[in-house]
C-alpha positions as CSV (number, residue, x, y, z in Angstrom):
1,X,97.3,96.8,100.2
2,X,95.1,94.5,102.3
3,X,96.6,91.0,102.7
4,X,94.8,88.0,104.2
5,X,97.2,85.7,106.1
6,X,95.4,82.7,107.6
7,X,92.3,84.1,109.2
8,X,93.5,87.7,109.7
9,X,93.5,90.6,107.3
10,X,96.5,93.0,107.6
11,X,97.1,96.5,106.3
12,X,100.4,96.0,104.4
13,X,103.2,97.6,102.4
14,X,104.3,95.3,99.6
15,X,108.0,96.0,98.7
16,X,108.9,95.1,95.2
17,X,112.2,95.0,93.3
18,X,112.9,94.1,89.7
19,X,109.5,92.4,89.3
20,X,109.9,90.4,92.5
21,X,108.2,90.8,95.8
22,X,111.0,90.9,98.4
23,X,108.9,91.6,101.6
24,X,105.4,92.1,102.8
25,X,105.4,94.5,105.8
26,X,102.1,94.4,107.9
27,X,101.2,97.5,109.9
28,X,101.9,97.0,113.6
29,X,100.2,100.1,115.1
30,X,96.8,101.0,113.7
31,X,95.1,104.4,113.7
32,X,91.9,104.0,115.7
33,X,90.9,107.4,116.9
34,X,89.8,110.7,115.5
35,X,88.8,110.2,111.9
36,X,90.2,106.7,111.7
37,X,88.8,103.2,112.5
38,X,91.4,100.8,111.1
39,X,90.6,98.1,113.6
40,X,87.2,97.9,111.9
41,X,89.0,96.4,108.9
42,X,92.4,95.2,109.9
43,X,94.3,93.3,112.6
44,X,97.6,94.7,113.9
45,X,100.7,92.5,113.4
46,X,102.0,91.5,116.8
47,X,105.0,89.3,116.1
48,X,107.4,92.3,116.1
49,X,110.6,90.3,115.9
50,X,109.6,87.8,113.3
51,X,109.6,87.3,109.5
52,X,107.5,84.3,108.5
53,X,107.0,82.7,105.1
54,X,103.9,83.8,103.2
55,X,102.5,81.7,100.4
56,X,101.6,84.0,97.5
57,X,98.2,83.5,95.8
58,X,98.3,81.3,92.7
59,X,97.4,84.1,90.3
60,X,100.4,86.2,91.5
61,X,102.9,83.4,92.0
62,X,102.4,82.2,88.4
63,X,102.7,85.6,87.0
64,X,106.0,86.5,88.7
65,X,107.4,83.0,89.1
66,X,107.6,83.3,92.8
67,X,105.9,81.0,95.3
68,X,106.5,82.7,98.7
69,X,107.8,85.9,100.3
70,X,109.0,87.0,103.8
71,X,106.1,88.5,105.8
72,X,106.4,90.5,109.0
73,X,108.5,93.2,110.7
74,X,112.0,93.4,109.2
75,X,114.2,95.4,106.9
76,X,116.0,95.0,103.6
77,X,119.8,94.6,103.6
78,X,121.3,95.8,100.4
79,X,125.0,95.5,99.7
80,X,125.7,99.1,100.7
81,X,122.8,100.1,103.0
82,X,119.7,98.9,104.9
83,X,116.2,100.1,104.0
84,X,113.0,99.6,106.1
85,X,109.3,100.6,105.9
86,X,107.3,102.4,108.5
87,X,103.6,102.7,108.0
88,X,101.8,106.0,108.7
89,X,100.5,105.9,112.3
90,X,103.7,104.0,113.5
91,X,105.7,107.2,113.1
92,X,103.6,108.9,115.9
93,X,103.4,105.9,118.3
94,X,105.1,106.2,121.7
95,X,107.9,103.7,120.7
96,X,108.1,104.0,116.9
97,X,109.6,101.1,114.9
98,X,112.3,103.4,113.4
99,X,114.0,103.5,116.9
100,X,114.9,99.8,116.9
101,X,115.5,99.8,113.2
102,X,118.1,102.6,113.5
103,X,119.9,100.6,116.2
104,X,119.9,97.6,113.8
105,X,121.7,99.7,111.1
106,X,118.9,100.8,109.0
107,X,119.8,104.1,107.3
108,X,116.8,104.7,105.0
109,X,113.2,104.7,106.3
110,X,110.2,104.8,103.9
111,X,106.8,105.9,105.2
112,X,103.7,105.4,103.1
113,X,101.2,107.6,104.8
114,X,97.6,108.8,104.7
115,X,97.7,111.9,106.8
116,X,94.8,114.4,106.5
117,X,94.9,118.2,106.5
118,X,94.0,120.1,109.7
119,X,94.6,123.7,110.3
120,X,98.0,124.3,111.8
121,X,98.8,120.6,111.9
122,X,101.7,120.4,109.3
123,X,104.3,121.5,111.8
124,X,103.4,118.6,114.2
125,X,103.9,116.1,111.3
126,X,107.2,117.6,110.2
127,X,108.5,117.7,113.7
128,X,107.8,114.0,114.1
129,X,109.7,113.3,110.8
130,X,112.6,115.5,111.7
131,X,112.8,114.1,115.2
132,X,113.0,110.6,113.8
133,X,116.4,111.3,112.2
134,X,117.7,114.2,114.3
135,X,118.9,112.1,117.3
136,X,119.3,108.8,115.5
137,X,120.5,109.8,112.1
138,X,119.0,108.5,108.9
139,X,117.2,109.3,105.7
140,X,113.4,109.5,106.1
141,X,111.3,109.3,102.9
142,X,107.8,110.4,103.7
143,X,105.2,109.9,101.1
144,X,101.6,111.1,101.6
145,X,98.3,111.0,99.8
146,X,97.0,114.2,98.3
147,X,93.3,114.9,97.6
148,X,89.8,114.2,98.8
149,X,89.5,110.7,100.4
150,X,86.0,110.3,99.2
151,X,84.4,111.8,102.3
152,X,85.3,114.5,104.8
153,X,89.1,114.4,104.7
154,X,91.6,116.1,102.4
155,X,95.0,114.4,102.4
156,X,97.5,117.3,102.2
157,X,100.5,115.8,100.6
158,X,103.7,117.6,101.6
159,X,105.8,114.5,100.8
160,X,109.4,115.1,101.9
161,X,112.9,113.7,102.4
162,X,114.7,114.4,105.6
163,X,118.4,113.7,106.3
164,X,119.7,113.8,109.8
165,X,117.0,116.2,110.8
166,X,117.3,118.5,107.8
167,X,114.5,118.7,105.2
168,X,116.2,118.4,101.8
169,X,113.1,118.0,99.6
170,X,109.5,119.0,100.1
171,X,106.4,118.6,97.9
172,X,103.4,120.8,97.7
173,X,100.7,120.7,100.5
174,X,97.8,121.6,98.2
175,X,97.6,120.8,94.6
176,X,95.2,119.7,91.8
177,X,97.9,117.3,90.4
178,X,97.1,113.6,90.6
179,X,100.8,112.6,91.1
180,X,103.8,114.5,92.4
181,X,107.3,113.1,92.7
182,X,109.8,114.5,95.2
183,X,113.5,113.7,94.6
184,X,116.7,114.3,96.5
185,X,120.3,113.1,96.4
186,X,121.7,112.1,99.8
187,X,125.1,111.1,101.2
188,X,124.8,108.0,103.4
189,X,128.2,108.7,104.8
190,X,126.6,111.6,106.7
191,X,124.3,109.2,108.4
192,X,127.1,106.9,109.5
193,X,129.2,109.9,110.7
194,X,126.4,111.3,112.9
195,X,125.6,107.9,114.5
196,X,129.3,107.3,115.2
197,X,129.5,110.6,117.0
198,X,126.7,109.9,119.5
199,X,128.0,107.8,122.4
200,X,124.6,106.9,123.7
201,X,123.5,105.6,120.2
202,X,126.6,103.4,120.1
203,X,125.9,102.0,123.6
204,X,122.3,101.2,122.9
205,X,123.1,99.7,119.5
206,X,125.5,97.3,121.3
207,X,122.6,95.7,123.3
208,X,119.7,96.2,120.8
209,X,116.8,93.9,120.1
210,X,117.6,92.1,116.9
211,X,115.2,92.9,114.0
212,X,115.3,90.2,111.2
213,X,116.3,91.2,107.6
214,X,116.0,90.1,104.0
215,X,119.2,90.2,102.0
216,X,119.1,91.7,98.5
217,X,122.5,91.5,96.5
218,X,122.3,94.9,94.9
219,X,123.9,98.3,95.4
220,X,121.7,101.4,95.7
221,X,124.5,103.9,96.0
222,X,126.9,105.4,93.5
223,X,130.5,106.1,94.2
224,X,131.9,109.6,94.6
225,X,130.9,111.6,91.6
226,X,131.1,115.4,91.2
227,X,128.1,115.3,88.8
228,X,125.9,114.2,91.7
229,X,125.8,116.8,94.5
230,X,123.9,116.0,97.7
231,X,120.7,118.1,98.1
232,X,121.1,121.0,100.5
233,X,118.7,121.7,103.4
234,X,115.7,123.7,102.6
235,X,113.7,126.3,104.5
236,X,110.4,124.5,105.3
237,X,107.4,125.9,103.5
238,X,104.4,126.6,105.7
239,X,101.1,128.1,104.6
240,X,99.4,130.6,106.9
241,X,96.0,129.5,108.2
242,X,94.3,131.8,105.8
243,X,96.0,130.2,102.9
244,X,95.2,126.7,104.3
245,X,91.5,127.7,104.3
246,X,91.7,129.0,100.8
247,X,93.6,126.1,99.2
248,X,92.6,123.0,101.2
249,X,88.8,123.2,100.8
250,X,89.3,124.5,97.2
251,X,91.2,121.3,96.2
252,X,88.8,119.1,98.1
253,X,85.8,120.7,96.2
254,X,87.5,120.2,92.9
255,X,88.1,116.5,93.6
256,X,84.5,116.1,94.8
257,X,83.1,117.9,91.8
258,X,85.1,115.9,89.2
259,X,84.3,112.5,90.8
260,X,80.7,113.1,91.7
261,X,79.4,113.6,88.1
262,X,77.9,117.0,89.0
263,X,78.2,119.9,86.7
264,X,78.8,122.6,89.3
265,X,77.8,124.1,92.6
266,X,74.8,126.1,93.9
267,X,75.2,128.3,97.0
268,X,72.6,130.3,98.9
269,X,74.6,133.5,99.3
270,X,73.3,135.7,102.0
271,X,76.0,138.4,102.0
272,X,77.2,137.3,105.4
273,X,80.6,136.1,106.5
274,X,79.9,132.3,106.2
275,X,78.3,132.0,102.8
276,X,80.7,134.6,101.5
277,X,83.6,132.5,102.7
278,X,82.2,129.5,100.8
279,X,81.8,131.7,97.7
280,X,85.4,132.9,97.9
281,X,86.6,129.3,98.3
282,X,84.8,128.3,95.1
283,X,86.3,131.3,93.4
284,X,89.7,130.3,94.6
285,X,89.1,126.8,93.2
286,X,88.3,128.3,89.8
287,X,91.5,130.3,89.9
288,X,93.5,127.2,90.8
289,X,92.0,125.3,87.8
290,X,92.8,128.0,85.3
291,X,96.3,128.3,86.7
292,X,96.9,124.6,86.5
293,X,95.7,124.5,82.9
294,X,98.0,127.3,82.0
295,X,100.8,125.3,83.5
296,X,100.1,122.5,81.1
297,X,98.2,120.0,83.3
298,X,96.2,118.0,80.7
299,X,94.2,116.0,83.3
300,X,92.9,119.1,84.9
301,X,92.1,120.6,81.5
302,X,90.1,117.5,80.4
303,X,88.1,117.6,83.7
304,X,87.4,121.3,83.3
305,X,86.3,120.9,79.7
306,X,83.9,118.1,80.7
307,X,82.5,119.8,83.8
308,X,82.2,123.3,82.2
309,X,80.6,121.8,79.0
310,X,83.1,123.4,76.7
311,X,83.0,122.6,72.9
312,X,85.0,123.2,69.8
313,X,88.4,122.9,71.4
314,X,87.6,125.6,74.0
315,X,88.8,125.4,77.6
316,X,88.9,127.7,80.7
317,X,91.4,130.6,80.4
318,X,89.6,133.0,82.8
319,X,88.5,132.1,86.3
320,X,85.4,134.4,86.2
321,X,84.3,132.9,82.9
322,X,84.8,129.4,84.3
323,X,82.8,130.3,87.5
324,X,79.9,131.5,85.3
325,X,79.7,128.0,83.9
326,X,79.9,126.0,87.1
327,X,78.7,128.2,90.0
328,X,75.3,129.5,90.8
329,X,74.7,131.9,93.7
330,X,71.2,132.8,95.0
331,X,70.2,135.6,97.4
332,X,67.0,134.4,99.0
333,X,65.7,137.6,100.6
334,X,62.8,138.2,102.8
335,X,61.1,141.2,104.4
336,X,63.7,140.8,107.2
337,X,66.7,141.1,104.8
338,X,68.6,144.4,104.6
339,X,69.6,146.2,101.4
340,X,73.2,146.1,102.7
341,X,73.5,142.2,102.7
342,X,71.6,142.0,99.3
343,X,74.1,144.5,97.8
344,X,77.1,142.7,99.3
345,X,76.0,139.4,97.8
346,X,75.5,140.9,94.4
347,X,78.9,142.6,94.4
348,X,80.8,139.5,95.6
349,X,79.0,137.3,92.9
350,X,80.2,139.8,90.2
351,X,83.8,139.7,91.5
352,X,83.8,135.9,91.5
353,X,81.9,135.6,88.2
354,X,79.1,133.3,89.4
355,X,75.6,133.2,87.8
356,X,73.7,135.2,90.4
357,X,70.0,135.1,91.1
358,X,68.0,137.3,93.5
359,X,64.7,135.8,94.7
360,X,62.2,136.8,97.4
361,X,60.8,134.1,99.6
362,X,58.0,136.2,101.2
363,X,55.3,134.7,99.0
364,X,56.1,131.2,100.1
365,X,56.4,132.2,103.7
366,X,53.0,134.0,103.6
367,X,51.4,130.9,102.0
368,X,52.6,128.6,104.8
369,X,51.6,131.1,107.5
370,X,48.1,131.3,106.0
371,X,47.9,127.5,105.9
372,X,48.9,127.4,109.6
373,X,46.3,130.0,110.5
374,X,43.6,128.1,108.6
375,X,44.5,124.9,110.5
376,X,44.8,126.4,114.0
377,X,43.1,129.7,114.0
378,X,46.4,131.2,115.4
379,X,48.4,134.0,113.8
380,X,52.1,134.0,114.6
381,X,53.9,137.1,115.7
382,X,57.6,137.9,116.2
383,X,58.9,138.6,119.7
384,X,59.7,142.2,118.8
385,X,56.0,142.6,117.9
386,X,54.7,141.0,121.1
387,X,54.9,137.3,120.3
388,X,56.3,134.5,122.4
389,X,59.7,132.8,122.1
390,X,58.0,129.8,120.5
391,X,56.3,132.0,117.9
392,X,59.5,133.9,117.2
393,X,61.5,130.7,116.7
394,X,58.8,129.1,114.5
395,X,58.7,132.1,112.2
396,X,62.5,132.0,111.8
397,X,62.6,128.3,111.1
398,X,59.9,128.6,108.4
399,X,62.2,131.0,106.5
400,X,65.3,128.9,107.0
401,X,63.7,125.7,105.8
402,X,62.1,127.3,102.8
403,X,65.6,128.3,101.7
404,X,66.8,124.8,101.9
405,X,63.9,123.4,99.8
406,X,64.4,126.2,97.2
407,X,68.2,125.6,97.1
408,X,67.8,121.9,96.2
409,X,65.0,122.6,93.7
410,X,67.2,125.2,91.9
411,X,70.2,122.9,92.0
412,X,68.4,120.1,90.2
413,X,66.4,122.2,87.7
414,X,68.6,125.3,86.8
415,X,71.0,123.2,84.7
416,X,68.0,122.0,82.7
417,X,66.7,125.5,82.3
418,X,70.1,126.6,80.8
419,X,70.5,123.4,78.7
420,X,73.3,122.1,80.7
421,X,73.8,118.4,81.5
422,X,73.7,116.9,85.0
423,X,72.9,118.5,88.3
424,X,74.5,121.0,90.8
425,X,75.7,120.2,94.3
426,X,74.2,122.4,97.0
427,X,76.9,124.0,99.2
428,X,76.3,124.5,102.9
429,X,77.8,127.4,104.9
430,X,77.5,126.8,108.6
431,X,80.7,127.0,110.7
432,X,82.0,124.7,113.4
433,X,81.1,127.1,116.3
434,X,77.5,127.3,115.2
435,X,77.3,123.5,115.0
436,X,78.9,123.2,118.5
437,X,76.3,125.5,120.0
438,X,73.5,124.2,117.8
439,X,72.9,127.7,116.4
440,X,71.3,126.5,113.2
441,X,67.9,125.3,112.1
442,X,67.7,121.6,111.5
443,X,67.2,121.2,107.7
444,X,67.8,124.8,106.8
445,X,70.5,126.2,104.5
446,X,73.1,124.4,106.7
447,X,71.6,121.2,105.2
448,X,73.3,120.7,101.8
449,X,75.3,118.2,99.8
450,X,78.6,119.2,101.2
451,X,80.0,122.1,103.3
452,X,83.6,123.3,102.8
453,X,83.7,125.4,106.0
454,X,81.7,123.2,108.4
455,X,84.8,122.5,110.5
456,X,86.3,126.0,110.5
457,X,85.8,128.5,113.3
458,X,84.2,131.9,112.9
459,X,87.4,133.6,114.0
460,X,89.4,131.8,111.4
461,X,86.8,132.6,108.7
462,X,86.9,136.3,109.5
463,X,90.7,136.3,109.2
464,X,90.4,134.4,105.9
465,X,87.9,137.0,104.6
466,X,90.4,139.8,105.3
467,X,93.2,137.8,103.6
468,X,91.0,136.9,100.6
469,X,89.9,140.5,100.0
470,X,93.5,141.2,99.0
471,X,95.1,138.0,97.8
472,X,92.1,136.6,95.9
473,X,91.1,139.9,94.5
474,X,87.6,139.9,96.0
475,X,87.7,143.4,97.7
476,X,84.1,143.3,98.8
477,X,85.0,140.7,101.4
478,X,86.5,143.4,103.6
479,X,83.1,145.1,104.0
480,X,81.5,141.7,104.6
481,X,84.0,140.8,107.4
482,X,83.5,144.2,109.0
483,X,79.7,143.8,109.3
484,X,78.3,142.3,112.6
485,X,77.1,138.6,112.1
486,X,73.3,138.4,111.8
487,X,70.9,135.7,110.7
488,X,68.4,138.4,109.5
489,X,65.4,136.2,110.3
490,X,63.7,138.7,112.6
491,X,62.2,142.1,111.6
492,X,64.6,145.1,111.7
493,X,63.3,147.9,113.9
494,X,64.7,151.3,114.9
495,X,65.4,150.0,118.4
496,X,66.2,146.3,117.5
497,X,68.5,144.4,115.1
498,X,69.1,140.7,115.4
499,X,72.8,139.7,116.1
500,X,74.2,136.2,116.3
501,X,76.2,136.6,119.5
502,X,73.3,138.2,121.3
503,X,71.0,135.3,120.2
504,X,73.5,132.7,121.3
505,X,74.3,134.3,124.7
506,X,78.0,133.9,124.0
507,X,80.7,135.2,121.7
508,X,82.3,133.3,118.9
509,X,85.6,133.6,120.7
510,X,84.1,131.9,123.7
511,X,82.7,129.2,121.6
512,X,86.1,128.3,120.2
513,X,87.4,128.0,123.8
514,X,84.4,125.8,124.8
515,X,84.9,123.6,121.7
516,X,88.6,123.0,122.3
517,X,88.0,122.2,126.0
518,X,85.1,119.9,125.2
519,X,86.8,117.9,122.4
520,X,90.5,118.2,122.6
521,X,90.8,118.3,126.4
522,X,87.8,116.0,126.9
523,X,86.2,118.3,129.5
524,X,82.7,117.9,131.0
525,X,81.0,120.7,132.8
526,X,83.0,120.5,136.1
527,X,86.5,120.2,134.5
528,X,85.6,122.9,132.0
529,X,84.6,125.2,134.9
530,X,87.9,124.5,136.7
531,X,89.9,125.2,133.5
532,X,88.0,128.4,132.8
533,X,88.5,129.7,136.4
534,X,92.2,129.5,135.8
535,X,91.9,131.1,132.3
536,X,89.3,133.8,133.0
537,X,89.7,134.3,136.7
538,X,91.4,137.6,136.3
539,X,88.3,139.2,134.7
540,X,85.4,137.0,135.8
541,X,84.2,135.8,139.2
542,X,83.7,132.0,139.8
543,X,79.9,132.6,139.7
544,X,80.2,134.3,136.3
545,X,82.3,131.5,134.9
546,X,79.8,129.0,136.3
547,X,76.9,130.7,134.5
548,X,78.8,130.7,131.2
549,X,79.7,127.0,131.5
550,X,76.1,126.0,132.4
551,X,74.7,128.1,129.5
552,X,77.0,126.4,127.0
553,X,76.3,122.9,128.2
554,X,72.6,123.5,128.3
555,X,72.5,124.4,124.6
556,X,75.2,122.0,123.6
557,X,73.1,119.1,125.0
558,X,69.8,120.3,123.7
559,X,71.1,120.7,120.2
560,X,73.5,117.8,120.0
561,X,71.0,115.8,118.0
562,X,71.5,118.2,115.1
563,X,75.0,116.7,114.6
564,X,73.4,113.4,113.4
565,X,72.2,115.2,110.2
566,X,75.0,117.7,109.9
567,X,76.0,118.2,106.2
568,X,79.3,116.3,105.4
569,X,81.9,118.9,105.9
570,X,85.6,119.4,105.1
571,X,87.5,118.4,108.2
572,X,89.8,121.2,109.2
573,X,89.5,121.7,113.0
574,X,90.4,119.4,115.9
575,X,87.2,120.3,117.9
576,X,84.7,119.5,115.1
577,X,81.5,118.2,116.7
578,X,80.6,116.1,113.6
579,X,79.3,112.8,115.0
580,X,79.3,110.5,112.0
581,X,83.0,109.9,112.0
582,X,85.0,112.2,114.3
583,X,83.1,113.1,117.6
584,X,81.4,109.8,118.5
585,X,79.8,110.9,121.8
586,X,76.1,110.4,122.4
587,X,73.6,112.8,121.0
588,X,71.1,112.5,123.9
589,X,72.1,114.1,127.2
590,X,70.2,115.1,130.3
591,X,70.1,118.9,129.5
592,X,69.8,119.7,133.2
593,X,73.2,118.1,134.1
594,X,71.9,117.7,137.7
595,X,75.0,116.2,139.3
596,X,77.6,118.3,137.3
597,X,75.8,121.6,137.8
598,X,75.4,120.9,141.6
599,X,79.1,120.1,141.8
600,X,79.9,123.4,140.1
601,X,77.6,125.3,142.6
602,X,79.5,123.7,145.5
603,X,82.8,124.7,144.0
604,X,81.6,128.3,143.5
605,X,80.5,128.4,147.2
606,X,83.8,127.0,148.3
607,X,85.8,129.5,146.2
608,X,83.6,132.4,147.4
609,X,84.0,131.2,151.0
610,X,87.8,131.1,150.6
611,X,87.8,134.6,149.1
612,X,85.8,135.9,152.0
613,X,88.2,134.2,154.5
614,X,91.2,135.6,152.7
615,X,89.7,139.1,152.7
616,X,89.0,138.8,156.5
617,X,92.6,137.7,157.1
618,X,93.8,140.7,155.2
619,X,91.6,143.0,157.3
620,X,92.8,141.4,160.6
621,X,96.5,141.8,159.6
622,X,95.9,145.4,158.6
623,X,94.2,146.1,161.9
624,X,97.2,144.5,163.9
625,X,99.7,146.5,161.9
626,X,97.7,149.7,162.4
627,X,97.3,149.2,166.2
628,X,100.8,147.8,167.0
629,X,102.7,150.2,164.8
630,X,106.3,149.0,164.2
631,X,105.9,146.1,166.6
632,X,103.2,144.6,164.4
633,X,105.5,144.9,161.4
634,X,108.3,143.2,163.3
635,X,106.0,140.4,164.3
636,X,105.0,139.8,160.7
637,X,108.6,139.9,159.6
638,X,109.7,137.3,162.2
639,X,106.9,135.0,161.6
640,X,105.5,133.1,158.6
641,X,106.1,135.4,155.5
642,X,103.1,133.8,153.8
643,X,100.6,134.4,156.5
644,X,98.9,137.2,154.6
645,X,98.7,135.4,151.3
């Protein structure tokens, strides 16, 4: 809880025992990067070797008959063991508090954490917890939030108990439950035994920095008892990335839906990979809700009855029936849409159970084009029909933006049409790679209320579709995944069909590489060029690498402004370009990058010059060997062995 001491506000754990507050432990290392800005709200506690007296507020002191409490960094000394708190980010700091606490005899560490889900991140977290007790000994009780944080993050639980580096209890990572308790029985003698066997631990403990403590005359342990058997180590449960994509966003959507007051979701379903992934995630959410109700969760049942507008004691027992009540899908076709995508959208909607609509937007597009022609006297043509790039882009943007307007109109009015209360949330379906490249129309169907896949890469989504076709029972997803990605905003001709990767001038695989180098490794154009020369040097020349890097940064900078209005998206990827909270770089760049691109050109010339020089050296050595015969070989052998390299 936030606690004000003097003029400062601290982020604190309040440790209570038998209706008394025995210590207030302020956080010493605050999370202030990535998704977190704790320094906006709190001050870090800097007196790391002090416990000071804190006067309790009158309302509290009168209620619990206690005037003051120790405040600061310390631990609780019970009669039979010592217990201390560590707060979230402190576990991951370079010198974590549990190091000094262990040397001071603390055997049980409690961490109240708020750690969010990110694909493939759980192993990093568990390794930190396991490492905290593997070399120092101890019992680590890790407690984490679970659910939507009210914005883009999903806290993914997985509370656990670790003893001397072994996980003996592990909670679920994804769940619709509001509360989950993880329990283990541990033998503290095992902690003392491990510490006594490590000579370096004993030596460092003998010259430790003293951490103050609060004495509590109470025993936590029980004596030897055959009825209480210590918990055995478990095999750690990890979800594969495809399962993480299915369950994380599903739980996040459910939390968002039940808190927002909405009655369901509306999704523009194109029959492509991205919108189909979103549809499958909503379908997975419906399956989780029905499963949790069957398991006896009354809270989930009550929420489902309210959201689904059930009456007369009815409640969801079938995921497809539940989806019919809370999920609208709309195929917004145009003259540029194919029958294949229209059919895929319809089949998938039937498999999930959504209320599916099929609407043509050609009439609205024609009306706008007629209006434009009346205003300007100009008639727009697609590039394939002889038009310019500007005309071609304008015609595509008109279609895309009409779909956004239609989606919001239907979301607000369809519940009224079907005599349902409330409104529907519009779901977006652009992925993280498209956002990074800016391959989306500002204020098109990527603009929505929320987006469950906005921070997931195209490659991961395609893997998810293959997994979901089998494990979620939506078999049509296999055909959707196999189809080449296309926006279907240009006319289809016998000799032309619009494809995403051709439009972008780069593959989705390359985009993932660019994204990680740009965000995770903090690369600008020059450092990205150097990294990719190492990575792609075996198949691309430096000039080809340079062209790719320049092409990416040109469109990255031109389209960076789109991130300012990006639909709030589930955070799942470490290279998300979302600039409201995670990637706080500027949105206006000099798209020519004059200094950086000139430096890349110099490096290309230097590398090509070295290559020519090396080839000339090889040719000279070959000539010497050929003319001199064996003597040339002997000379090479007796000289520098690296001369030809």
